[in-house]
N, C-alpha and C positions, 0 to 999 in steps of 0.2 A: 661546512654549513649544512644544517638539517634540511630534509625535504620541504618542510613547511616554510622555512626561511627562504629557500630558493624560490618557492612558488610566490611568496610575498614580494621578493625582490624582482621577479620577472614581471609581475603586475605593475609595480611602481616604475620599472624601467620603460615599460610599454607606454604608460601614461605620460612620462616625461618626454619620451621620444616624440609622441604625437603632438604634445604641446609645443615642443621646440620647433617642430616642422611648421606648425600653424602660426606661431608667433616668434619668429627668429630674432626680432629686434627688441624683444622685451627682456629686461634685466631679470636674472634669476634671483628669487627671494622666497623664503618660506615663512616670513614673519606675518603673523596675523594680529590684528588689533581688535580688542573687544571694547565696545562702547555700550552704553545703556540708552536705548531710544524708547521713549514712551513707556518706561518701566519694564521693558523686556530686553533680554540679552540680544545684541546685534553684533555679528561678526563682520568687521570691515576687512575685506580681502584685496583692497585696492593696491597694496604694496606686494602682493604675492602673485607671481607670474606662473611658476611651476608649482602646482599643488603638491603638498607634502603628504607622505604616508605616516608621518609621526602623529600619534594620538595624545601627546603630552597635554595635560590639562583638561582633556575631554572627560565628560561624565557619561557613563553607559549603564543602562539597566538591561540585564539579561535575565529573562524569565526562565524558570526551570534550570538554574545553573549550579545546582549543588552536585551534579554528577554528569557523566557521559558527555554529549556534545556541548551542552550548555557550560559545563565546567571548563572544557577545553577552550571555548570561546572567551570566557572570562579571563582565563590565564593568558591567552594570546593578546587580548586587548590591553591588559595590564602590562604585559611585557613590552608594549610599545608606548607606555606612559599614561594610559587612560586610568581614571579612577572608576572602579566598577562596583555595581550593586549586585551581589549574589543573592538571587531570589530563591526561596524554597517554601514548601508548605509544611512538611512533617520532618524531614531528615536534617535537623539542625546540626548534627554531628558532621555529616558530609559537607554541609555548607561552610562550617567553621574550618574544616580541613582545607577547602578551596581558598578561603580567606587567608589562612596561615601560609599556604603555598605562595600566594601572590605577594604577601608582605615580605616573605623571605627573599624575593627578587630585588627588593629595594627600589622599585620603579613606581608604577601606579599604586594607588591606595585601594583597599577593598573593605567592604562591610557586607554583612549578611542581613537580609530583611525577610521576615516571615510574612507572606501574603498569598492568598489564593488568587492567582492571576486570571482565573476563568470567571471571576465575579467582578461586578462594578465596584463594590466596596473594597475588594482586594486591590483593584487597580488604584483606587484613591489612596489607600494605605501606602502602596509602593511609591507612588509619585510624591506624596507628602513627606515620606521619610527620606527620599532621595534629595528633595529640596532642602529639608532641614539639615541634612548632613553635608551636602555639597553645594547647595545654592543654585544649581543649574542642571539642565539635562541636554545632552548633545546627541545621544545615540540610544535608540530603542531596538533591542534584539528580541523578537517575539518567538522564542524557542520552545517554550512549554507546549506540550501536546500529549494526546493519548492515541494509541493505535490498537484498537480492538479488532477481533476477527469473528464475524458472524455473517452467514449467508442471509439472503432475503427471508427465507423461511424461519430463521432464528432471530431476526432483528425484532426488537420491541421498542416502544417509545422511549423508555429511560436510556437505552443503549444509544440510539441516534441522538437524543438530546445531549447526552454526555459528550459526544464527539463534536457536535456543533457548538456547544457551550465553551469547551476548552480550545478547540482548534480554530474557531471563527469568531464567536461573540467576545470571548476574553481578549484576544489580540486587538480586535477592532475598538473596543471600549477603552483599552489601555492607551491606544493611540489618541483617542478623543480626549481622555483625561489629561494626558501629558502635553497635548499640543499647545495650550496657552503658554507653557513654560519651555517648550523646545526651542533651542537656539535657532534663529533665522537671520540671514540665510546660513546654510551649512549643517542643518539638522539631518540626521540619518535615521531612517526607519527600515528595518530588515525583518521581513516575515519569513516563516519556514513552511515549506511544502514537501512534496515527495516526487521523485522522478516517475513514480507509478502513474501519475496523472497523464503521462504521454507514452507509457509502455504499451507495446502491442500485445503483450500477454500479461494479464492480471487475474489473480484468483478471485472467485466469487465471494469469498469471505472478507475481501478487502473493501466491500461496498461502502460502508459508512466512513471509513478512514479516508479513502480516495475521494469520495464526494465532498467531505469537509475540507480537504486540502485543495481540491479544485476551486472551491468557493473562495478560499483565502487568496489564491492566485488572482482571482478577479477583483477582490477587494484591493489588493496591491496595485493592480493595473489601473483602476479608477482613481485611487488616491494619488498615484504618481502624477496624474494630470491636474488634480485639484491642488495638492500641496507643492508641486513643482513650481508653481507660480510664486511661491514664497521662498524658493531656494532650498527646499527640503526634498531630498531624494527618497524614493520608496521603491525597494526592490525585494525580491523573494529568492532565498536560497533553497534549492530543491535537491537534497541528497538522494543518492541511491541507497542500497542496503548498507547500513553501518553497524558494526559489531558492538552493540550495546545490550544491556539486560532487557530493555524494552523490545528490541528487535528479536532477541532469542526467546522471549517469553512464549510458551506454548508451541514451539517448533521443535520437532525431533532433529537430531543432528543430520540425518540424511537429507532433510529438506534444506537445512542451512548450507550443507555442502553443495546441493544442487543449485541454490541461488548464487553462491560464490562462484560456481563454475561458469555462470553467465557473464562474468566480468573478464575482460581480456587478461588481467593479471591473475585470474583464478583465486581471488580473495575477496573478502568483504572490505568495505571502507573502514577507516578508523576515525574517531572524533577529531584527531589531529589533521586529517585530510581536509576537513571542512572548515576548521577555525581560521586558517589564513585567508580564505576567500571572504569570510565575514569581516575580518579585519580590514581587508582592502576596501570593501563596500562602505565600511564605516569611516574611512579616511578621506581627507580632502582630495586625494588623488582620484577618487571616484566621483567627482562632482558632475561629470557628464554621463554617468551611468544611472538611468532612471527608468522605472517602469519595466524592468527586465526580470525574467526568471532565469537564474543562473543554476544550471544543472551540474552538480558535483557528484558524479557517479562512476568515474573511472571507465566509462564506456559501457556501463550496464544498459543504458538507454542512449541511443544516438539518433 
């Protein structure tokens, strides 16, 4: 069993153990029934006692999923049966490669959709195409983001606007656009932040990046209270340093090595370290996890 499969299995075993302890007399079942109430998708979980980690039949939008962490998440969700929308802006070749990789598994379906997730019009395109192709939306993974490096003296208005447009405004308005179509109860919204928001040491040139990610953590926190009343969970995944082209951009190798040395395993994280945690949060087994920031950093920040 691969490390990510072991992690996913551990999460699910923990959820089932807790539920069995809390409800020992309830018969085990993973059957979900879908009805249509007032023109919206409504999932009836009355026959399901132990929530399942299976994502079969779920539809997930993953922004920025043509490569790196987003691509790993798309593949992980599809491997558990979800139908996924692989979102990209420019790199259609990478997006198509992710789709082909998913289709080769023979489980969940995948399509690629070009849309700029940091704009309101792009959000509408993404939602409209998903509904046209799959007819429903169960899971939103707001993975797309930017990570620039400028100190206060270097920051200008376009730089900070770019960070807040992509890392805050885009995810917020995609949630707003998708909400009328999001399955309730049972919908899942997963934002992305960074473990740097609580790190005791942070470089001055991370100013705009960390500020924008701290903002999205607060958006997630407030929405969890708002949308939780509808049976929709809202959580944030907060990785530590992950070995991606975005992370490596502009950093000399000595800096990368120094950052890796701050992790107990003396390495950077990989996209595959993050994807199983997202899959768990997207699953029915995570129905009682709401409003949380899940730090996936290998001990980089404790």
